[in-house]
N, C-alpha and C positions, 0 to 999 in steps of 0.2 A: 714313103719307103715302099718299094715294090716287092712283091712276093718272088722269092728266088725260083728260077726254073729248075725242072727236074735234072737237066744236064749240069747245072751249077752245083746242085746238091750232090750229085754223083761224083763230080770232080773233087769236091771237098772231102767226101768220104774216102775216096781213093788216096788223096794226099795224107789224110790222117792215118789211114791204114798203113801206108808206106813208112811214115814216121814212127808209128808204134812198132812196126816190125824191126826197124833199125835199132830202136831203143832196146827191144827184147833181145835181138841178136847180140848187141853189145853187152847186155847184162849177163846173158848166159855164157859168154865166152870169157868172163872175168874169172880169175883164180879165186878159190875159196880160201879165206884167211885161215892160217894155222890154228888160231884159237878156236874158231868155229869147228874145224875138223876134229880137234881134240875133244871138244864138248860133245860132238856127235858120236865119237867113238866111245866116250864114257857112258853116254846115254844108251847106246846100243849094247854095251857089255852089261850094264845094270839091268836092262830089259831081258837079256838072255839068261842071266843068273837068277832071275825071279822064279818063284814057285810056279810051275806050269799050270797047276790047278787053280782056276779063278775062284774068288770068294763066292759063296752061295748067292745066287741071284734069285730074286723072287720069280715064282712061276707065272704062267699066264693068268691074267685076271679072269675071274669067274664072271659069266654073263649076269647082268642085272636081273633080279627076279621081279616079275610083275605082281603087284599086289591086286587082289581081287576084292570087290566090295561085297563080302558075305556070300560069295558063291561057293 
């Protein structure tokens, strides 16, 4: 089996890139299902109704203290 040439590798990468782009374009142009949209709206409204003050978060950690040997 021979080692592929740089030109062959580049051609394969270009082909894969074009196919991925076509898949991505097809996926992004699909309609979002109604069930998913309703769920997203419910999550967004629940998030907006939440208490805006977050729970107490721990403060920054204190730097570690170096122990000295009897100094």
